[in-house]
N, C-alpha and C positions, 0 to 999 in steps of 0.2 A: 330531314329535314325539319328547317325552325322555321315558326310563323309570327311576325307581326300585325297585331291587333291592336285600335285605339279601344281606350277600357276609360272610359269621361275623358280624365283633362288628359291622363299619361298613359304609356303605350308597352303594353306586352308580350315581352318576345315565348311561343311557347314550343316545347322540343321535347322530345320522348328521348330515353335512355335506356341499356340496360345498367341494373344493378350488379354485384357481387355473385349473383347468382345467377344471371343469366335474364331476369322477370327485367320485363318490359316497364320504365314507370316514367311517367307526364311530369313536366314542370315548369311554372310560370313566374320571370323576372318580367320586373316594373318598371318601368323609364321615366324622365320626367320630357321627357326632346325624342322626336321619331329619329335623329340623328346616333344617340345613344343607342335606340333599342337597334336601330341598323349594324352598328358596328359590333354589338352585340350577335345579333343572328350571324353576323360572316363568322365572327371569332369561334362559335358554337360549332358551325359547318365545318370549319374547320378544323375544331377539334376532333369530332367525331370521325371524320375521313380521315384524320392520320394515327387515329387512334391515342392524341392525347388528352384527352376529354375527361376530367376530373368529374369522379363520380359525386354528386354532392353527398357531402357527412355535417354530422352533426355531434361527432365523437369529440369529445372535451380532453385537453391533455393526460388529465387526471387518469381517465376511463382506457386509455392509447395504452400508458407507459404499467399501468396494474397489468395488463393483457400482455403486454410484451415481453415483461419482465421474467415470469416463468418460461414463457419458450424459450428467451434468451439461455435462461439458466440449465434448461435441459439442452437448448442443441451443444451450448461451450462447454457444458459438465464443470459447472460452478462449484465450486466449494463452498460447505454452507456459510465461513468467513465474508466469501464473495460475494454472496447472494445474500446476508445482512448486510453488508455494508451497502449495496446496491441500492436495495431496498430503503436504510436507514437517508441515502443521497434523495429517495425520490419522493417518502414520505415528509422529510424535512424542511428540505430545501429547495423543492421545486414546485409539490402539488398546494403549500398555504400561500403562494405569489402568482403561479400563473395556471393551478388545476386546473379550472374553472372554462378557463379558456376554450373556443374551439381549435381542435386544431388546423383545421382551415383559414381559420382569420390570424392568424401567430404569424405575425413580422417581426424580422429581425431587429426592429429598434425594439420590438417588447422583451427579446433577451438579452439587450443592451440593459435597460430597464434590471431585469431581473435580476443581472450581474452587478450594478451601481448598488441595489438594493441592499444584497448579499455583502456589500462591499461596507455595507455599514451595518447590518446582523450581528447581535451579539452570537456567541458560540452556546450552544444548546436552545434556543432560543423554543424550538418545537423538539419534542420528544413524543417517537412512535405516533406524529402526526398532532400533536394535542399541542397546543401552547402552552410555556413555563413561565410561572413567576422566576421571577432570577435577582437575586440581590443586587444591589448596586455595584459591588467588586465586579461578580460574575458579568456584569452588564458592560463592562467597563473591554473587557474580551470580547472583539470580532472574530469573523472568520478570516482565515486565512488567505491569502491570494491560491493556495495551492488546492484548497480545500471545494474553489473557486470554479479553478480550472479543471475537477476533478467535478463538476457540475455539468459544464462546458464539453466534457468528453464524454458523459455520458447521454445532454442530450443529443450530439451530433452521431453518438451511433443510433441512438434508437430512431430518429428519426431518418435516418438513413434508410431504414430499417420500414419507417411508416411512407418515402417515396416507392419501395418496393410494391408494398403492399395495395398502393391506389390510392391509398388516402389523399397522399401531399404530389403532387409534380414537384416542389422542388422542395427541401429542406430550408428555414428559417435559420438557423442555428448561424449566425455571424462566423468567415474565414477567419476573420483573428482570434486567437482566445484568448482567456486572461491569462496575466502572468503570473506565473509560481513566484512564491515568492520563500529565498530561498534563506533560511536563517540556519545559522552556525549552531551546530547539539554542542552541549557542553562536551568535554570528553577529559579523562584521567591520561597524564604522562604516565612512564613506568615508575617511578619513585613512590607515585602516588598508589596504583594502583596496587605495588609489591605491601606501601603499605597500610591500603585498606583491608587487603587479604589479610594480612597478618593477626591484625585486632579484632574481627569476625572473629564470635567464640559460636556462635551456634552451627551446630554441626550441621543441618542441613541449608542454611546459605551461602557460609564457606567453600562446601561443596557446587553450590549453583554458581558463587561467585568463579570460583577453580575453574569450571568447566568455561565459563561463557571467555573466559579471560586466554585461556589456552586455545580454543577453540573457534573463537569470536561466532559463538550461536546466537541465536533468537532462544526467547526466555518456553515458548512452547517447544521448540525442538529440545530446551532443558530436561520439563518437564515428562517431555515424551522418550526419555531414552528410557533400556530397559535393559535388565544386565546382560542377555544374550550379544546386545550390541557391543559388550567388553571385549578386546580380545589379548588379554595381557601377554602372550608369547608373539601378536602381530609386529611385524616389519623386522624379523629378527629378532625377535625380544625388547624392541623397543614400547611396544602395546600402543596399540588403536582403539577407538570406539566408529561405530558408523553410525552418521546422521541420516535416517527414512526414514520417520514421521517424526509430529507433532501433535502437542496437546492443545484441546480448545473448547471451549468452553460458548456453548453457541444454541442461539432459541433453538427453540422447540419448532416455529413454525419454518424457519430458516430448513430445517435438518431434515423436514417432510419432504417440499419442496427439491431438494438436492439430490441428485446421481447419487447410489449409497457406493457405488464404486471404489472409491476417494476413503469411505470410511473403516477402518479397522473395526473398532472396537467404541461400543457404548455403554459407558459407566452407571451402575445404578445409581435412582436419586437418593439422593442422602433426605431430602424434604419432600412433604407428599405435594401435590399439585405443582410440584416444580416448571417452572414456565421455562428455565434451559435445560438444556441436558452436555456434560464434558462427556468430549470425545477422543479421541487416537486416529488421526487419518494420516493417509501415507503424505511429503512434503508438496508442496505449492508446484517446483517443477524437479523437471529430471536432473537440472544443475543442485538442487538442493538435497542430494543426495550424495555424500560422499562419508571417507574417511579420514577421522585426522586422527595424529599424532600424539600417544602421549607425553606427560612428561615425568621423571621419577616422581616426584612429592605428589604430582596426580597420580600417578599410579597407585602409591605405596596412600596415597588418603582413599582410593577408590575400594582396595582391599580389607581395610578395614570398614570401611562403609558396609560394603559386603558380609562382614563377617557381622557384626549389628545387627543385619539385617535378622542374619540368622538366629542369633541368639533373641531379638525381639518376637521370633515365633516361637523358639521355644518355649518360648514362659510359659504360653496361654496357645500352643496350637489351634485347639477345637474352635476358641473366637477368633480366631489369627482370620483374618480377613487378606487371604494373595490380589490385590491386584495386577500383578506380574509386572509392577513399573520396579523402574532403580525408586526414585524419590516415592518412598510412603512412610506414611506417620509407622508407629510401633505398634498400633491395631494391623496393620497391613493394607492400611489404604491410599488409594493414590494423593498425589500432592499437586496439585493443582498449579498454574501459574499466576493468581489470582496469588496465593499465599507466601509465594517464593516474592512476589514484589513490595508485600507487605509488612513482609520483613525487612529486606532490603531496608524500606523507607522505616522503619522503625531503628535500624541499626544507623540510619542518614539522621534522624534526629537527636540521638546519644552523640553523635560524633558532629560538629558542627565546621571544627578543622578541617574537613577534606571538601572541595569544591561539591554543591549539591548537583547530583546528574538523575537522569532519569536508570535504569535495570536496560534498558537497552541502547544505553550510553557505554553501557560495558561492552556493547559488542565494535562500537566506535570505537572506542580506546582501544584497541583489542588490536581491530583492523587498520588501523591509523599506524600501532605502533608497528607490527607486523610488517609494513608498509618502507615504514623508514630504517628497518632493521636489515631488511632483504635489498635494500638498493632498489627499491620502485620496483621491484619485481611483480607486477602485478597477477601472474597468470600463476604465477606460487600462489600467492596471496587469494584468488578468484578461487583456486581449490579448497581452501580453506572456509570462505566464507560463503561460498554457494551464490554465491551471486549467476544470474544468466547470461553476463556477457562482461568483457572485460568495461566496455562504456560505461556500464551502470554501475562498478565499481569505481572507479575512473572520478567520474559523474558526481559518486555519493560522497567518496573521503577527499578529492583534491582539495577542495577547499576549507576541511573543520580547524588545520592549526594556521592562523594568520602566522606565529613563530616561525613557522617552517617556512613558510615561504620567505620572507626576509630574510631569514640563512641564507635560504638558497640564491636569493638574489644574493648573496653579500661572498658567496662561494662562486659565481659567476661572476661578480667584476673583481675578483681575486686574481682571475685565473685566466679569465678573456683578457685581460689589461696588461699581465704581469711578464714584464721582459724574459728573452727564450734566456738569457743568460743568469735569470734569477728564476730559480724552480719556483713554481708556485705552491703554496699552502695544502690545494686542491689535488696537486700531483701524489703528494705522497702523504695521503690520512694518518691522524695519531692512529693508533691501534684500537682498535674496540669501538672508534667512530664511525655513526652510519655513512655507507656513501651513494651514489645514485650516478649510471653511467650514464654516455648520453645518446646509447641506441631508448634506453629505459626514460630518461629524460625527454624524447621524440615520442617517443609509444605516449605518452601523458599526453601531450599536446595532441599530437593527433586527434586521439580516440576523444578528448577533453570537451564541453559542450561550450561556445564562445565565452558564457559569463567567466567560466574558470580560467579560457585561455584569459581573456582581459585583467583577470584577478592575477594572474601569473608575471602577465607582460607589467606592469605595474609593480609587483613585487620586484623584476630585477630591474625596473629604472628607477627605483628606488634604492 
């Protein structure tokens, strides 16, 4: 029961409730008028009777999220990089702005203000929760809509747990999420891929890029290969290699928080007091485990590479430190992804005639080219790229090449409006020309997200 008492010129509502441990607690709430006190008394009695009473709590957003993160990590068996990424989102994009606010006082408009603020915030404004001094050029690069969308996604998940835990009655996260900003990633066409590969003289970089272009690999998957993953006699002599591991460098803090079931190996530290560790882990999803078919040129290069590794070990076997990896330095130590990225950047600086792309752009280049030459066989390419679903593959790559969509629109016009007595140029494609079947086109349209569909319709109209 709740009671109203007059205290000077105000009215107080006194009531008893049980906290999370079942202990009785007394609380006073003060109001300026008797009417307000009476309405609050009725509300409290109703909530206590039907079990919807919100136990008063002063826990802040920061306190809640830092308690929720490790629990969520253990429950869902996050990989180290997933925990590290979510921790960074909390420390750098949420806590500095609303971390000191009490959870129960948070309203949807507070989060709308947060999203608006982040939209005007430079990338890297905070690192590990500490404000950074940015150059004028760095201040011009603002957080993307995709990053803000990830903040919304994390808060939505976290605050749903706050409701389950009895901290909140209803989540304050707005229903509408911030719009993702889809940026067209720079890629190479087939001629550029071939010419770039031919110009790479560094054997480590050449092999890493060759593997990426053939298999549309992620850089961690390239560095995570071992000699045992190679099968030169697989697929009736064609040769195959397996993708089932990934190499990453993660903070030791994240490594200590996650379940070690996905960790295959932790490499020894090269430097004392290092705050990070180089690890070999299983792939993030079952679909990421896949078998890639070799090409003749790739097979020969891999055999030559294995021969060089054996020669390096025979030079000084006592000092040779066999890491067990396919990519290793002459002393046997593992080559991590950052070294491959640095070599690629150095090559790009020396070859400005090629369009500048990030190393991951090689994966996009390969996947796009394979979609083109396969006639839009999404399932076949999905088996190579390791995307979890065909939808993900379509939505990732269908918007990449504007020229391809315009060309598709031209072919549609030529084929659709051609008179029956005049065979369409599309009906008899030139030898070696990549085509796409109507079934594949319909599949792409069915699975594509609304933005991709609208872009394709525009291409068809033009």
